[in-house]
C-alpha positions as CSV (number, residue, x, y, z in Angstrom):
1,M,163.7,98.9,26.0
2,E,164.2,102.8,27.3
3,T,163.9,103.7,23.2
4,N,160.7,102.4,23.4
5,L,159.8,104.2,26.6
6,G,161.4,107.6,25.3
7,N,158.8,107.8,22.0
8,A,156.0,105.2,22.4
9,Y,154.9,102.7,24.8
10,D,155.4,98.7,24.2
11,S,153.1,96.6,25.3
12,N,155.6,94.1,26.0
13,T,156.8,96.3,28.9
14,F,153.7,95.6,31.1
15,Q,152.8,92.0,29.8
16,A,154.3,88.6,32.0
17,D,156.3,86.8,30.3
18,C,156.4,83.7,32.4
19,A,158.9,81.6,30.0
20,N,161.6,84.4,31.2
21,C,160.3,83.8,34.9
22,F,161.3,81.9,37.6
23,G,157.9,81.5,38.5
24,L,158.3,84.0,41.2
25,C,154.3,85.4,41.9
26,C,154.0,81.0,42.7
27,V,156.7,81.2,45.6
28,A,156.6,85.0,46.5
29,L,153.4,85.5,47.1
30,A,151.0,84.5,50.2
31,F,147.6,83.6,49.8
32,T,144.6,82.5,52.3
33,A,141.8,79.8,51.6
34,S,138.9,81.8,49.6
35,S,136.9,81.6,47.2
36,D,140.1,82.9,45.1
37,F,142.6,79.9,46.8
38,P,141.6,76.3,48.1
39,V,144.3,76.1,50.5
40,D,146.7,78.6,52.2
41,K,150.3,79.5,51.3
42,A,152.4,81.4,53.0
43,A,154.6,84.0,51.3
44,G,158.2,82.3,50.2
45,V,156.8,78.7,49.9
46,P,156.3,77.6,46.8
47,C,153.0,76.8,45.9
48,K,152.2,73.0,45.2
49,N,151.6,73.2,41.8
50,L,154.8,74.9,40.8
51,E,156.8,72.3,38.7
52,D,160.4,72.3,38.3
53,D,160.7,74.4,35.7
54,F,158.7,76.7,37.0
55,R,155.9,76.2,34.9
56,C,152.1,75.8,36.7
57,G,150.8,72.4,36.7
58,I,147.3,73.4,36.5
59,H,147.5,76.3,34.4
60,R,145.0,75.5,32.1
61,N,142.8,74.3,34.7
62,L,143.4,76.9,37.2
63,R,139.8,78.3,37.7
64,L,138.4,74.2,37.9
65,S,140.9,73.3,40.5
66,G,139.8,76.7,42.6
67,Y,142.7,79.0,41.8
68,S,141.1,81.9,40.4
69,G,142.9,84.4,42.0
70,C,145.9,83.0,40.3
71,T,144.1,84.2,36.9
72,V,143.6,87.8,38.2
73,F,147.0,88.6,39.5
74,D,149.3,90.3,36.8
75,C,152.8,91.4,38.1
76,L,153.0,93.9,34.6
77,G,155.8,92.5,33.5
78,A,158.0,92.6,36.9
79,G,159.1,88.7,37.2
80,Q,160.8,88.6,33.6
81,K,162.7,91.7,34.9
82,V,163.6,90.6,38.5
83,S,164.3,87.3,36.9
84,Q,166.5,88.1,33.9
85,Q,167.5,92.2,35.3
86,T,167.9,92.4,38.6
87,F,169.3,88.6,39.1
88,G,171.1,88.3,36.3
89,G,169.1,85.0,35.1
90,I,170.0,83.4,38.1
91,S,166.8,81.3,40.0
92,W,166.1,81.1,43.5
93,K,167.2,77.9,43.6
94,D,170.8,78.3,42.4
95,R,170.8,80.9,44.9
96,P,169.0,79.9,48.0
97,Q,170.9,82.4,49.6
98,S,169.6,85.2,48.2
99,A,165.7,83.7,47.3
100,Q,164.1,85.9,50.7
101,Q,165.6,89.0,48.4
102,I,164.7,87.9,45.0
103,F,160.8,87.4,46.7
104,Q,161.4,90.7,48.1
105,V,162.5,92.5,45.1
106,L,159.0,91.1,43.2
107,P,156.0,93.4,45.0
108,V,158.6,96.7,44.3
109,M,159.2,96.4,41.0
110,Q,155.5,95.6,40.2
111,Q,154.8,98.7,42.0
112,L,157.9,100.3,39.6
113,H,156.1,99.0,36.4
114,E,152.7,100.0,37.3
115,M,153.4,103.7,38.0
116,M,155.8,103.2,34.5
117,L,152.1,102.3,33.1
118,Y,150.3,105.0,34.5
119,L,152.9,107.4,33.1
120,T,152.8,105.9,29.9
121,Q,149.3,106.0,29.4
122,A,149.3,109.5,30.1
123,I,152.0,110.2,27.8
124,E,149.9,109.3,25.2
125,R,146.9,110.9,26.0
126,H,148.8,114.1,26.8
127,G,151.9,114.1,24.4
128,K,152.5,118.3,24.2
129,G,154.1,120.9,25.4
130,E,155.9,121.3,29.5
131,M,153.4,118.2,30.6
132,E,154.6,116.0,28.1
133,T,158.4,116.7,29.3
134,E,157.7,116.4,33.0
135,L,155.6,113.2,32.5
136,R,158.5,111.7,30.5
137,E,161.5,112.6,32.3
138,S,159.7,111.0,35.8
139,R,158.8,107.8,33.5
140,K,162.4,107.8,32.7
141,A,163.8,108.3,36.5
142,I,161.0,105.0,37.2
143,Y,162.7,102.9,34.4
144,G,166.6,103.8,36.0
145,L,165.1,102.2,39.1
146,T,163.9,99.1,37.4
147,L,167.2,98.4,36.7
148,A,168.7,98.9,39.7
149,S,170.4,96.6,42.1
150,A,168.4,94.7,44.6
151,E,169.5,96.7,47.2
152,R,168.7,99.6,45.5
153,L,165.1,98.5,45.2
154,L,164.6,97.4,48.5
155,A,165.5,100.8,49.6
156,I,163.1,102.6,47.6
157,D,160.5,105.3,49.1
158,L,157.9,103.7,46.9
159,H,155.2,106.0,48.8
160,Q,157.2,109.3,47.8
161,Y,157.7,108.3,44.5
162,R,153.5,107.8,44.0
163,V,153.5,111.3,45.4
164,N,155.6,113.0,43.4
165,I,153.7,111.1,40.2
166,N,150.6,111.8,41.3
167,E,150.0,115.3,41.0
168,L,151.1,115.0,36.6
169,L,148.5,111.9,36.4
170,V,145.6,114.2,38.3
171,Q,146.2,116.7,35.5
172,V,146.6,114.4,32.8
173,S,143.1,113.4,34.2
174,E,141.4,116.3,34.1
175,E,142.3,117.5,30.3
176,V,141.2,114.2,29.6
177,R,137.9,114.0,31.1
178,L,137.6,116.9,29.6
179,E,137.8,115.9,26.5
180,S,134.7,113.6,26.9
181,G,131.9,115.8,24.8
182,R,130.1,116.8,27.5
183,F,128.9,120.5,28.0
184,N,126.9,122.3,30.7
185,K,124.3,125.1,29.4
186,K,126.8,128.1,29.3
187,M,128.1,125.4,26.5
188,N,131.2,125.5,28.9
189,R,133.9,122.3,28.5
190,K,132.5,119.4,31.4
191,K,134.1,116.3,32.9
192,G,131.7,113.3,33.7
193,P,130.5,112.3,37.1
194,N,133.4,112.4,40.0
195,Y,132.5,108.7,41.7
196,Q,136.3,109.4,43.5
197,G,136.2,106.9,46.2
198,T,132.5,106.2,46.3
199,D,131.2,102.9,47.6
200,L,129.1,101.5,44.1
201,M,129.2,98.0,44.9
202,G,126.7,96.4,43.0
203,A,125.3,99.8,41.2
204,T,123.8,99.7,37.5
205,F,125.2,101.8,34.6
206,Q,124.2,99.3,32.0
207,G,124.3,101.5,28.7
208,K,124.7,104.8,30.6
209,A,126.9,107.4,29.2
210,M,129.6,108.0,31.4
211,K,132.5,108.9,29.0
212,G,134.6,111.2,31.2
213,S,133.9,109.8,34.8
214,L,135.7,109.8,37.7
215,F,136.3,106.3,39.5
216,R,139.3,106.9,41.2
217,G,140.0,104.5,44.4
218,A,136.0,103.7,43.7
219,Y,134.2,100.4,44.9
220,L,133.1,99.0,41.6
221,I,132.9,95.4,43.1
222,G,129.8,93.5,40.8
223,A,128.5,96.7,39.6
224,D,126.7,96.0,36.1
225,M,128.7,98.5,33.3
226,S,127.4,96.3,30.4
227,R,127.2,98.6,27.1
228,A,128.4,101.6,28.9
229,D,130.5,104.5,27.5
230,L,133.2,104.7,29.2
231,G,135.4,106.2,27.4
232,N,137.9,109.3,28.7
233,S,137.3,107.8,32.4
234,D,139.8,107.9,35.2
235,F,140.4,104.1,36.6
236,I,143.2,104.4,39.2
237,G,142.8,102.2,42.1
238,A,139.2,101.3,41.8
239,D,137.6,97.8,43.2
240,M,136.8,96.3,39.5
241,R,136.2,92.8,41.4
242,N,133.2,90.5,39.2
243,A,132.2,94.3,38.0
244,D,130.5,93.2,34.1
245,L,132.1,95.4,31.0
246,S,130.6,92.8,28.6
247,G,130.3,95.4,25.7
248,A,131.6,98.5,27.7
249,D,133.5,100.7,25.9
250,L,136.7,101.8,27.8
251,S,138.8,102.3,25.1
252,G,141.1,105.9,25.9
253,S,139.9,105.1,29.6
254,L,142.9,106.2,32.3
255,Y,145.5,104.4,34.6
256,L,143.6,100.9,34.1
257,T,145.7,98.0,35.2
258,Q,145.2,94.6,33.4
259,M,144.6,92.8,37.3
260,Q,141.5,95.5,37.0
261,L,140.6,93.3,34.1
262,N,141.2,90.3,35.4
263,S,138.9,90.5,37.7
264,A,136.1,91.9,36.0
265,K,134.0,90.1,33.5
266,G,133.6,91.5,30.1
267,N,133.4,90.0,27.0
268,Y,134.8,90.1,23.1
269,S,132.8,93.3,22.5
270,T,134.0,95.0,25.1
271,K,136.7,98.0,24.1
272,L,140.3,98.1,25.7
273,P,142.4,100.4,26.2
274,A,145.9,100.2,24.2
275,L,148.8,98.7,26.7
276,L,145.9,95.8,27.8
277,S,145.3,92.2,26.8
278,R,141.5,90.7,26.6
279,P,141.3,88.3,29.7
280,A,141.2,84.6,28.6
281,H,138.3,83.8,30.7
282,W,136.2,86.4,29.0
283,C,132.9,85.4,27.8
284,K,133.5,84.9,23.9
285,K,130.0,86.6,23.0
């Protein structure tokens, strides 16, 4: 895997492989009765729909059964890494004395994989010179942490690692958004609009040219972005629940995650960046 990460991205690295996971998200995570879940479940308690083989008994009917929140969550490949790498293929059922530790490691691993995803996207878009070297070294360091022991993983200062890579991610974002092809009157390169941290709930961007925009930490809940050109835009930390991405062009956009896409609406004409998959619940038209 490190060979792939050193030279090119491997989409499988960031895709959940439930067949090689011990149903960790179905046990480790808590949820509360809401529009996303029909009941309460405490962290560390197996979901009532989890079967003996660690498969979900209602996987094909999650949304119809009121578990739409499960279709949004994505571990970015952390589940199988914890199950097979950190704990050597021994499940929380086979090692009940380690169950609590296993469940605590999952969110740590997920955040490390998220950081690797961001760095991989940055490398793909800015793969030259000293910046490339810094990005690859940072990704290699994060990858090394994913191979560490459970004790080491639980001792990691995740906040500090995020701070360390954020400067690199911001620099790449600046460069990529300058590639948006927008120009001002003096013919200098110009980035798209800056919506960082802005409340855009229910906003309408239908069919608009939004290339090179900064949506870092923006609230895009229920926003209509259908058929919008969103290429080269930065979406890190944006809340995209129920945003309409039908027919939108997200190719070349930065720092999107599978969970963001899963929480949004789209269709088969939505153009996606590399590494991410079209959610199964999106419309076909």
